[in-house]
Every structure is written in C-alpha cells, then in structure tokens.
Residue frames as qw, qx, qy, qz and C-alpha x, y, z in Angstrom:
[[0.111, 0.580, -0.231, 0.773, 93.36, 2.38, -102.10],
 [0.331, -0.199, -0.749, 0.537, 93.47, 2.43, -98.30],
 [0.221, -0.815, -0.520, -0.130, 90.58, 3.94, -96.35],
 [0.209, 0.215, -0.263, 0.917, 90.93, 7.47, -95.04],
 [0.043, 0.397, 0.657, -0.640, 88.66, 9.09, -92.43],
 [0.299, 0.396, -0.070, -0.865, 87.17, 11.37, -95.09],
 [0.368, 0.142, -0.747, -0.535, 86.32, 8.42, -97.38],
 [0.165, -0.250, -0.938, 0.174, 84.26, 6.55, -94.80],
 [0.321, -0.397, -0.262, -0.819, 80.61, 7.67, -94.80],
 [0.453, -0.197, 0.523, -0.694, 78.15, 7.69, -91.93],
 [0.859, 0.107, -0.112, -0.488, 76.01, 5.14, -93.80],
 [0.649, 0.342, -0.675, 0.074, 78.90, 2.64, -93.81],
 [0.292, 0.140, -0.782, 0.533, 79.27, 2.49, -90.03],
 [0.444, -0.238, 0.202, -0.840, 75.86, 3.54, -88.65],
 [0.198, 0.131, 0.938, -0.252, 73.49, 1.20, -86.84],
 [0.299, -0.150, -0.543, -0.770, 70.35, 0.59, -88.96],
 [0.559, -0.464, -0.670, -0.155, 68.30, -1.52, -86.58],
 [0.050, 0.393, -0.387, 0.833, 68.00, 1.17, -83.91],
 [0.311, -0.472, -0.771, 0.293, 66.52, 0.49, -80.50],
 [0.054, -0.307, -0.083, -0.947, 64.03, 3.32, -80.03],
 [0.050, 0.376, 0.736, -0.560, 61.25, 4.52, -77.79],
 [0.030, -0.492, -0.607, -0.624, 57.81, 5.50, -79.07],
 [0.163, 0.026, 0.357, -0.919, 55.67, 8.33, -77.74],
 [0.417, -0.742, 0.305, -0.426, 53.75, 8.15, -75.53],
 [0.812, 0.056, -0.550, 0.189, 55.95, 5.95, -73.34],
 [0.631, -0.773, 0.000, -0.073, 57.31, 5.55, -69.84],
 [0.049, -0.800, 0.587, -0.110, 60.73, 5.86, -68.22],
 [0.721, -0.270, 0.630, -0.102, 60.64, 2.16, -67.25],
 [0.849, 0.487, 0.204, 0.025, 60.46, 1.17, -70.93],
 [0.374, 0.843, -0.345, 0.172, 63.56, 3.23, -71.67],
 [0.408, -0.635, 0.627, -0.194, 65.37, 1.84, -68.60],
 [0.877, 0.023, 0.475, -0.065, 64.64, -1.70, -69.81],
 [0.738, 0.663, -0.013, 0.122, 66.02, -0.94, -73.26],
 [0.070, 0.853, -0.474, 0.209, 69.20, 0.61, -71.80],
 [0.593, -0.455, 0.642, -0.173, 69.78, -2.41, -69.55],
 [0.874, 0.161, 0.457, -0.021, 69.02, -5.16, -72.06],
 [0.690, 0.697, 0.049, 0.192, 70.69, -3.56, -75.09],
 [0.687, -0.404, 0.029, 0.604, 73.68, -2.21, -73.08],
 [0.346, 0.550, 0.245, 0.719, 73.42, 1.21, -74.69],
 [0.283, -0.262, -0.374, 0.843, 73.50, 4.73, -73.28],
 [0.261, 0.384, 0.121, -0.877, 70.68, 6.46, -75.11],
 [0.353, 0.373, 0.836, 0.193, 67.67, 5.92, -77.35],
 [0.109, -0.100, -0.318, -0.936, 65.97, 8.09, -80.01],
 [0.285, 0.411, 0.682, -0.533, 62.35, 8.95, -79.38],
 [0.066, -0.028, -0.635, -0.770, 60.01, 8.71, -82.36],
 [0.481, 0.387, 0.559, -0.554, 56.36, 8.96, -83.26],
 [0.739, 0.594, 0.266, -0.177, 55.20, 7.33, -86.47],
 [0.815, 0.288, 0.159, 0.477, 58.82, 7.05, -87.68],
 [0.212, 0.844, -0.036, 0.492, 59.55, 10.76, -87.25],
 [0.586, -0.050, -0.475, 0.655, 62.37, 11.69, -84.88],
 [0.270, -0.866, -0.252, -0.338, 61.19, 13.88, -82.02],
 [0.348, -0.832, 0.355, -0.249, 63.94, 13.62, -79.39],
 [0.680, 0.246, -0.647, 0.240, 66.51, 11.52, -77.62],
 [0.646, -0.687, 0.138, -0.303, 66.72, 10.25, -74.01],
 [0.512, 0.490, -0.642, 0.292, 69.95, 9.12, -72.30],
 [0.674, -0.287, -0.594, 0.332, 71.17, 7.39, -69.14],
 [0.253, 0.040, -0.291, 0.922, 72.21, 10.80, -67.86],
 [0.373, -0.339, -0.222, -0.834, 68.66, 12.08, -68.27],
 [0.746, -0.383, -0.517, -0.172, 67.35, 9.23, -66.13],
 [0.623, -0.198, -0.477, 0.587, 69.97, 9.67, -63.40],
 [0.107, 0.135, -0.123, 0.977, 69.48, 13.45, -63.28],
 [0.521, -0.160, -0.016, -0.838, 65.66, 13.17, -63.04],
 [0.091, 0.075, -0.986, 0.120, 65.09, 9.97, -61.02],
 [0.292, 0.342, 0.706, -0.547, 61.45, 10.76, -60.14],
 [0.457, 0.442, -0.179, -0.751, 60.28, 11.73, -63.65],
 [0.617, 0.097, 0.780, -0.026, 58.39, 8.97, -65.56],
 [0.617, 0.709, 0.284, -0.190, 57.27, 10.57, -68.82],
 [0.690, 0.083, 0.364, 0.620, 59.61, 10.23, -71.84],
 [0.262, 0.801, 0.316, 0.435, 58.21, 13.42, -73.33],
 [0.311, -0.945, 0.067, -0.072, 59.55, 15.38, -70.36],
 [0.751, -0.466, 0.330, 0.331, 62.83, 13.46, -69.96],
 [0.738, 0.338, 0.354, 0.464, 63.91, 13.61, -73.62],
 [0.173, -0.492, 0.204, 0.829, 65.95, 16.32, -75.35],
 [0.576, 0.687, 0.408, -0.171, 63.80, 17.72, -78.17],
 [0.523, 0.848, -0.084, -0.021, 65.03, 18.56, -81.64],
 [0.719, -0.471, 0.357, 0.365, 68.37, 16.73, -81.32],
 [0.125, 0.686, -0.529, -0.483, 71.26, 17.35, -83.68],
 [0.888, 0.246, 0.384, -0.066, 71.19, 15.01, -86.65],
 [0.115, -0.539, 0.633, 0.543, 73.37, 14.07, -89.63],
 [0.783, 0.426, -0.121, -0.437, 72.74, 12.67, -93.11],
 [0.943, -0.084, 0.307, 0.099, 73.94, 9.20, -94.29],
 [0.734, 0.585, 0.025, 0.345, 76.22, 10.66, -96.97],
 [0.131, -0.922, 0.314, -0.187, 78.34, 12.75, -94.59],
 [0.617, 0.357, -0.637, 0.293, 81.78, 11.48, -93.59],
 [0.717, -0.502, -0.433, 0.214, 82.63, 10.15, -90.16],
 [0.412, 0.060, -0.193, 0.888, 84.98, 13.17, -89.80],
 [0.245, -0.414, -0.146, -0.865, 81.95, 15.49, -89.90],
 [0.725, -0.491, -0.436, -0.207, 80.07, 13.21, -87.47],
 [0.692, -0.220, -0.383, 0.571, 83.08, 13.28, -85.08],
 [0.189, 0.231, -0.072, 0.952, 83.30, 17.04, -85.32],
 [0.465, -0.509, -0.262, -0.675, 79.62, 17.55, -84.46],
 [0.792, -0.412, -0.448, 0.059, 79.86, 15.08, -81.56],
 [0.587, -0.113, -0.306, 0.741, 82.98, 16.75, -80.04],
 [0.046, 0.311, 0.024, 0.949, 81.76, 20.34, -80.53],
 [0.541, -0.432, -0.188, -0.697, 78.42, 19.61, -78.88],
 [0.148, -0.320, 0.810, -0.469, 79.59, 17.17, -76.18],
 [0.847, 0.036, 0.114, -0.519, 77.16, 14.42, -77.20],
 [0.461, -0.312, 0.828, 0.062, 77.61, 10.68, -77.71],
 [0.433, 0.309, 0.820, 0.210, 75.32, 9.82, -80.62],
 [0.231, 0.333, -0.209, -0.890, 73.82, 11.36, -83.72],
 [0.644, 0.406, 0.609, -0.223, 70.56, 10.21, -85.22],
 [0.155, -0.120, 0.648, 0.736, 70.85, 9.69, -89.01],
 [0.399, 0.573, 0.511, -0.501, 67.82, 11.27, -90.66],
 [0.114, 0.071, 0.660, 0.740, 66.42, 11.26, -94.17],
 [0.295, -0.420, -0.472, -0.717, 63.29, 13.38, -94.85],
 [0.433, -0.489, 0.287, -0.701, 62.76, 13.83, -91.09],
 [0.948, -0.196, -0.101, -0.229, 62.51, 10.07, -90.57],
 [0.463, -0.641, 0.612, -0.004, 65.00, 8.11, -88.51],
 [0.849, 0.402, -0.316, -0.133, 67.05, 5.79, -90.73],
 [0.818, 0.070, -0.423, 0.384, 69.91, 4.96, -88.30],
 [0.443, -0.893, 0.078, -0.020, 72.19, 6.07, -85.54],
 [0.677, 0.438, -0.374, 0.458, 75.91, 6.78, -85.44],
 [0.645, -0.763, -0.036, 0.031, 77.62, 6.69, -82.06],
 [0.096, -0.830, 0.549, 0.011, 81.11, 7.36, -80.77],
 [0.696, -0.227, 0.680, 0.038, 81.58, 3.56, -80.60],
 [0.775, 0.547, 0.310, 0.060, 80.83, 3.27, -84.35],
 [0.330, 0.904, -0.252, 0.104, 83.44, 5.90, -85.18],
 [0.418, -0.647, 0.636, -0.040, 85.93, 4.27, -82.79],
 [0.845, 0.097, 0.524, 0.050, 85.38, 1.01, -84.68],
 [0.645, 0.747, 0.054, 0.153, 86.33, 2.78, -87.93],
 [0.058, -0.888, 0.444, -0.100, 89.41, 4.31, -86.28],
 [0.739, -0.367, 0.565, -0.010, 90.44, 0.79, -85.30],
 [0.823, 0.306, 0.422, 0.224, 90.77, -0.23, -88.94],
 [0.363, 0.927, -0.041, 0.086, 92.58, 2.93, -90.09],
 [0.838, -0.016, -0.121, 0.532, 95.95, 2.04, -88.50],
 [0.005, 0.906, -0.096, 0.412, 96.52, 5.43, -86.85],
 [0.783, -0.013, -0.431, 0.448, 99.84, 5.09, -85.00],
 [0.039, -0.659, 0.210, -0.721, 99.73, 8.36, -83.05],
 [0.342, -0.086, -0.807, 0.474, 100.32, 7.59, -79.32],
 [0.322, -0.721, -0.579, -0.202, 97.32, 8.14, -77.06],
 [0.442, -0.413, -0.297, 0.739, 99.42, 10.41, -74.83],
 [0.091, 0.076, 0.233, 0.965, 98.45, 13.16, -77.25],
 [0.369, -0.408, -0.538, -0.639, 94.71, 12.67, -76.65],
 [0.462, -0.420, -0.718, 0.309, 94.37, 12.00, -72.92],
 [0.183, -0.811, -0.135, -0.540, 92.47, 14.65, -71.04],
 [0.273, 0.266, -0.620, 0.686, 93.65, 16.00, -67.69],
 [0.519, -0.292, 0.205, -0.777, 90.25, 15.97, -66.05],
 [0.583, -0.025, -0.811, -0.035, 90.17, 12.65, -64.21],
 [0.539, -0.454, 0.308, -0.639, 87.93, 12.01, -61.21],
 [0.536, 0.071, -0.840, 0.052, 88.63, 8.77, -59.32],
 [0.657, -0.526, 0.087, -0.533, 87.00, 7.16, -56.26],
 [0.200, -0.398, 0.853, -0.272, 88.06, 4.81, -53.46],
 [0.363, -0.019, -0.895, -0.258, 87.01, 1.17, -53.84],
 [0.135, -0.334, -0.835, 0.416, 84.96, 1.34, -50.59],
 [0.217, 0.122, 0.030, -0.968, 82.87, 4.27, -51.77],
 [0.471, 0.385, 0.727, -0.319, 79.12, 3.43, -51.78],
 [0.334, 0.353, 0.675, 0.555, 77.58, 3.24, -55.25],
 [0.007, 0.884, 0.467, 0.026, 75.12, 5.96, -54.37],
 [0.289, -0.824, 0.123, 0.472, 77.98, 8.33, -53.45],
 [0.439, -0.146, 0.606, 0.647, 79.94, 7.36, -56.59],
 [0.253, 0.627, 0.642, 0.361, 76.87, 8.23, -58.65],
 [0.122, -0.949, -0.230, 0.177, 76.59, 11.61, -56.94],
 [0.429, -0.586, 0.350, 0.592, 80.31, 12.28, -57.56],
 [0.415, 0.167, 0.674, 0.588, 79.94, 11.43, -61.23],
 [0.118, 0.818, 0.534, 0.177, 76.93, 13.70, -61.59],
 [0.257, -0.908, -0.040, 0.328, 78.65, 16.63, -59.81],
 [0.399, -0.484, 0.505, 0.593, 81.82, 16.19, -61.83],
 [0.655, 0.610, -0.017, -0.446, 79.80, 15.64, -65.06],
 [0.078, 0.469, -0.848, -0.235, 81.74, 12.48, -66.03],
 [0.841, 0.077, -0.292, -0.449, 80.54, 9.20, -67.49],
 [0.920, -0.043, -0.355, 0.160, 83.12, 6.97, -65.77],
 [0.279, -0.844, 0.393, -0.236, 85.48, 6.99, -62.80],
 [0.591, 0.303, -0.717, 0.209, 88.60, 4.88, -62.15],
 [0.778, -0.590, -0.064, -0.206, 88.44, 2.91, -58.90],
 [0.339, 0.583, -0.611, 0.415, 91.53, 2.95, -56.67],
 [0.762, -0.435, -0.464, 0.120, 92.27, 0.81, -53.61],
 [0.475, -0.869, -0.025, 0.139, 94.01, 2.09, -50.47],
 [0.641, -0.324, 0.348, 0.602, 97.43, 1.76, -52.17],
 [0.263, 0.718, -0.138, -0.629, 96.28, 3.99, -55.03],
 [0.181, -0.150, 0.870, 0.433, 96.43, 1.00, -57.38],
 [0.536, 0.132, -0.290, -0.782, 93.85, 0.75, -60.13],
 [0.346, 0.032, 0.915, -0.203, 91.29, -2.00, -59.52],
 [0.296, 0.505, 0.786, 0.197, 88.65, -1.09, -62.13],
 [0.071, -0.029, -0.184, -0.980, 86.46, 1.53, -63.77],
 [0.189, 0.524, 0.765, -0.321, 82.83, 2.28, -62.93],
 [0.021, 0.137, 0.440, 0.888, 80.70, 3.81, -65.66],
 [0.484, 0.058, 0.191, -0.852, 77.17, 5.28, -65.76],
 [0.689, 0.068, -0.600, -0.400, 76.21, 2.01, -67.54],
 [0.404, -0.007, -0.844, 0.353, 77.29, 0.11, -64.42],
 [0.166, 0.070, 0.495, -0.850, 75.16, 2.42, -62.22],
 [0.639, 0.082, -0.197, -0.739, 72.10, 1.92, -64.42],
 [0.644, 0.058, -0.753, -0.120, 72.63, -1.88, -64.30],
 [0.319, -0.071, -0.782, 0.531, 72.86, -1.79, -60.51],
 [0.278, -0.116, 0.170, -0.938, 69.92, 0.57, -60.02],
 [0.032, -0.381, -0.919, 0.096, 66.55, -0.40, -58.66],
 [0.232, -0.488, -0.318, -0.779, 63.12, 1.21, -58.87],
 [0.142, -0.183, -0.734, 0.639, 61.93, 2.30, -55.43],
 [0.275, -0.559, -0.507, -0.595, 58.19, 2.86, -54.97],
 [0.204, -0.239, -0.637, 0.704, 56.86, 4.82, -52.03],
 [0.102, -0.770, -0.561, -0.286, 53.77, 6.79, -51.04],
 [0.236, 0.016, -0.245, 0.940, 53.97, 10.44, -50.04],
 [0.075, -0.744, -0.647, 0.149, 51.34, 12.71, -48.46],
 [0.167, 0.237, 0.091, 0.953, 50.45, 16.28, -49.29],
 [0.000, 0.582, 0.631, -0.512, 48.17, 18.43, -47.10],
 [0.079, 0.305, 0.446, 0.838, 45.86, 20.51, -49.28],
 [0.124, 0.344, 0.505, -0.782, 43.60, 23.13, -47.82],
 [0.131, 0.524, 0.743, 0.394, 40.08, 23.36, -49.31],
 [0.087, -0.711, -0.353, 0.602, 39.52, 26.83, -47.77],
 [0.447, 0.738, 0.390, 0.322, 38.48, 29.57, -50.21],
 [0.096, -0.994, 0.050, -0.032, 40.30, 32.43, -48.49],
 [0.710, 0.395, -0.301, 0.499, 43.98, 33.33, -48.41],
 [0.355, -0.847, 0.150, -0.367, 43.94, 34.81, -44.92],
 [0.510, 0.371, -0.686, 0.363, 47.25, 33.89, -43.26],
 [0.181, -0.309, 0.594, -0.721, 45.65, 34.37, -39.81],
 [0.804, -0.149, -0.223, -0.531, 42.86, 31.85, -40.24],
 [0.546, -0.423, 0.684, -0.235, 43.03, 29.12, -37.60],
 [0.225, 0.261, -0.884, -0.315, 44.07, 25.84, -39.19],
 [0.145, 0.180, 0.927, -0.294, 41.49, 24.00, -37.04],
 [0.408, 0.547, 0.352, -0.641, 38.72, 26.09, -38.67],
 [0.381, 0.525, -0.478, -0.592, 39.68, 25.28, -42.24],
 [0.951, 0.159, 0.187, -0.186, 38.76, 22.32, -44.35],
 [0.021, -0.675, 0.713, 0.189, 41.89, 20.30, -44.96],
 [0.973, 0.143, 0.072, -0.166, 42.32, 17.13, -46.95],
 [0.405, -0.563, 0.665, 0.277, 45.35, 14.87, -47.30],
 [0.777, 0.533, -0.207, -0.265, 46.33, 13.70, -50.77],
 [0.677, -0.370, 0.612, 0.174, 48.29, 10.45, -50.93],
 [0.692, 0.663, -0.191, -0.213, 50.21, 9.81, -54.13],
 [0.934, -0.102, 0.223, 0.258, 52.70, 7.28, -55.38],
 [0.121, 0.882, -0.415, -0.186, 56.29, 8.21, -56.21],
 [0.960, 0.094, 0.142, 0.223, 58.57, 5.92, -58.24],
 [0.022, -0.927, 0.365, 0.089, 62.29, 6.76, -58.12],
 [0.818, 0.365, -0.383, 0.225, 65.51, 5.26, -59.52],
 [0.578, -0.766, 0.262, -0.105, 67.61, 4.30, -56.50],
 [0.567, 0.510, -0.614, 0.203, 71.31, 3.31, -56.31],
 [0.851, -0.415, -0.310, 0.090, 72.28, 0.79, -53.59],
 [0.263, -0.906, 0.307, -0.125, 74.72, 1.70, -50.82],
 [0.943, -0.130, 0.174, 0.253, 76.98, -1.30, -51.45],
 [0.342, -0.656, 0.375, 0.558, 80.69, -0.47, -52.11],
 [0.540, 0.701, -0.249, -0.395, 81.62, 0.29, -55.69],
 [0.060, -0.474, 0.870, 0.117, 84.20, -2.55, -55.53],
 [0.606, 0.165, 0.742, -0.236, 81.29, -5.00, -55.65],
 [0.663, 0.690, 0.067, -0.283, 80.58, -3.90, -59.23],
 [0.190, 0.734, -0.633, -0.157, 84.24, -4.31, -60.04],
 [0.466, -0.215, 0.854, -0.086, 84.17, -7.97, -58.89],
 [0.705, 0.454, 0.499, -0.219, 81.48, -8.67, -61.47],
 [0.510, 0.829, -0.131, -0.187, 83.45, -7.02, -64.27],
 [0.927, 0.014, 0.075, 0.368, 86.83, -8.68, -63.64],
 [0.534, -0.355, 0.168, 0.749, 90.25, -7.26, -64.47],
 [0.315, 0.858, 0.147, -0.379, 89.98, -3.91, -66.33],
 [0.727, 0.458, 0.208, 0.467, 91.46, -3.34, -69.76],
 [0.313, -0.819, 0.040, 0.479, 94.25, -0.76, -69.74],
 [0.647, 0.698, 0.024, 0.308, 96.60, 1.14, -72.03],
 [0.619, -0.365, -0.001, 0.695, 100.08, 2.71, -71.84],
 [0.055, 0.804, -0.022, -0.591, 101.06, 6.23, -72.84],
 [0.067, -0.429, 0.682, 0.588, 102.77, 4.79, -75.93],
 [0.454, 0.341, 0.823, -0.002, 99.80, 2.77, -77.11],
 [0.049, 0.040, 0.479, 0.875, 98.56, 3.82, -80.57],
 [0.469, 0.126, 0.133, -0.864, 95.16, 5.35, -81.27],
 [0.697, 0.126, -0.506, -0.493, 94.08, 2.45, -83.47],
 [0.404, 0.052, -0.878, 0.251, 95.26, -0.20, -81.00],
 [0.126, 0.121, 0.608, -0.775, 93.21, 1.44, -78.22],
 [0.565, 0.162, -0.137, -0.797, 90.23, 1.83, -80.57],
 [0.616, 0.085, -0.746, -0.238, 90.33, -1.91, -81.36],
 [0.238, -0.038, -0.842, 0.483, 90.55, -2.77, -77.65],
 [0.326, 0.142, 0.352, -0.866, 87.55, -0.55, -76.83],
 [0.644, 0.166, -0.352, -0.659, 85.51, -1.97, -79.69],
 [0.526, 0.094, -0.845, -0.021, 86.42, -5.59, -78.89],
 [0.243, -0.166, -0.801, 0.521, 85.54, -5.25, -75.20],
 [0.192, -0.707, -0.539, -0.417, 82.54, -2.91, -75.70],
 [0.463, -0.588, -0.344, 0.567, 83.96, -0.29, -73.31],
 [0.175, 0.948, 0.201, 0.177, 83.96, 3.50, -73.37],
 [0.106, -0.917, 0.350, -0.156, 87.26, 4.19, -71.65],
 [0.879, 0.103, -0.338, 0.319, 90.71, 2.84, -70.95],
 [0.492, -0.847, 0.131, 0.150, 92.71, 3.68, -67.82],
 [0.597, 0.649, -0.357, 0.309, 96.29, 4.64, -68.75],
 [0.759, -0.638, 0.127, 0.039, 98.71, 3.17, -66.23],
 [0.161, 0.750, -0.641, 0.022, 102.46, 2.73, -65.68],
 [0.554, 0.241, -0.797, 0.014, 104.33, -0.49, -65.02],
 [0.087, -0.016, -0.823, 0.561, 103.23, -0.59, -61.35],
 [0.130, -0.568, -0.781, -0.226, 99.54, -0.07, -62.24],
 [0.117, -0.505, -0.317, 0.794, 99.50, 3.50, -60.95],
 [0.376, 0.768, 0.518, 0.035, 96.91, 5.61, -62.73],
 [0.358, -0.156, 0.222, 0.893, 98.30, 8.18, -65.17],
 [0.315, 0.211, -0.128, -0.917, 95.06, 9.21, -66.87],
 [0.549, 0.343, 0.732, -0.213, 91.88, 8.01, -68.50],
 [0.031, 0.135, -0.618, -0.774, 91.50, 7.64, -72.24],
 [0.535, 0.408, 0.513, -0.532, 87.85, 8.13, -73.19],
 [0.561, 0.385, 0.660, 0.319, 86.40, 6.92, -76.48],
 [0.220, 0.945, 0.236, -0.051, 85.55, 10.55, -77.23],
 [0.311, -0.769, 0.383, 0.407, 89.27, 11.45, -76.91],
 [0.575, -0.025, 0.696, 0.429, 90.04, 9.10, -79.82],
 [0.447, 0.778, 0.439, 0.047, 87.83, 11.13, -82.15],
 [0.075, -0.914, 0.204, 0.344, 90.52, 13.82, -82.10],
 [0.538, -0.298, 0.654, 0.440, 92.74, 11.43, -84.05],
 [0.431, 0.399, 0.677, 0.444, 90.68, 11.94, -87.24],
 [0.104, 0.945, 0.310, 0.004, 89.93, 15.68, -86.96]]
C-alpha cells in the first residue's frame, strides 16, 4: 500500500543524532555548530533533558548576548515519536517555527524539521501545482545592497530569505539567514562606562568634587560585512527555481536534493513571480 501523510510517523523521518548545545555554554559554541552543520537551530539540554532551543534568528536579533541560557527559548513545543508528520506539520505552521524536538520522558530523542517533512512530501507524489501554496509576502533586495543592510531588511520584514534582483529586475539569486551567519564575523571591542562612587544622589553636586571611576569592559558582537550581497551569490552559483505549474512533490525533491529552504518562482524571462518557502509545502499535507 502506498504511503499517505497520515501513515508516516515522526520517528520514521526525524533526525536521531541531533547536534545540541549543553548548559552552561556560550554563543560562540552555538555559532560554530550552525556554521559547520549548516543548520538553523539547536536544542539546548542539560543531562539529556530538553530545556530550550536557540536559533540563527536569536543570534542575529541579540548580537551582543553571549549566554545560551539568555538567548534560548525556554520550554519549546515538542512532539512524540509516534505522532504523524501531519500533526508535526500542523504544529509547525500554527506556531510559525521550523523544528520540533522529539521527546520521550522529558529526554531529547530526536528532532523533526521542516526539511524532514519536505523530504517525506517528495516521496508522496503530490501533483498539486505550487501556485496554490505560494505566499504573497515577498521581500526582495537589489544585488548591490550591502550584506549588513540586507540583514536589517530581513529582520525588519521578519523573513528568512530574500530574492536578489539586478538592475533589470532579473533574478540572480537568493540570500538566506544561513548565508548571513556564514558571512558573519565576531567583532571584539572595548567600551568605557563612567561610574560615580559618590554616596549621595544630589543632582547639583559638582562633578569635580565627586569620586568617579571608569570601568572598561569587553564587548563581543556578531557583525555583518558591508560587501554587496551579490558577492554571496557568486559563491552559491545559479539558483534553483520553479514554475507556477511545478508540482509540490517535484519542488520538495529539489529542495531536499539541494539542501535549500526556498525556491524562487519565475517566468520564462526569469522575472520573479513569487517565492516558494519550504514551509509553504507543508500545506500540501494538511
């Protein structure tokens, strides 16, 4: 009997060997995992018990914070291994998240991501055209836009990826938050804070009469370079694309095969029509 979305369990598609961060830990450890494993988030555990999850978005939104315990989202949503991928997809879509820790008796046993569900969709032969799933909220940027500005645009628009267009409005690539993390650097600097040692709170006290000390402290911050976003596109090569008539399963297989989160939808002259996100494909099984 052919597979159906309801017949495929979380346990069948989940990742068992999960890259995770242990408490206590630092932001730099998480950043290294994200870069080397090419993933977008990691569960945070202590003694095997799941305590939270930290993502690329958390790092980009709080570039000066170093402690995982502060960066992570506590008490994340979870799912059991016997649930179907339909239930996992529903939780992911309803809560606007990208991954679900799989938990048994409070202990982390695996992780199911949008990519895992997309992989299952690829083998289900769903022929519905992707024109039914494309969202209308597409933010694009010019190829000469500095990476730092592109990062700010993505944060303000709350998107994970942006199509890159040249001066002729032709698609030349897609920049994702994964690309930004890969291009980021850690900038260390020293800042100074003047701290008064005076015991009174009199606003009229002459500053020259008060005891004042200067506190110098180190600040480490994630920094994006100001090079044009097209430089990232050169490293990635020609982007994968789709047409409005492409089927859900065909696009799912293309995403899985190329390890990408989105497909620009274009016409015959490479003009951008929309952006198919991996999360959009989850609608095909709900």
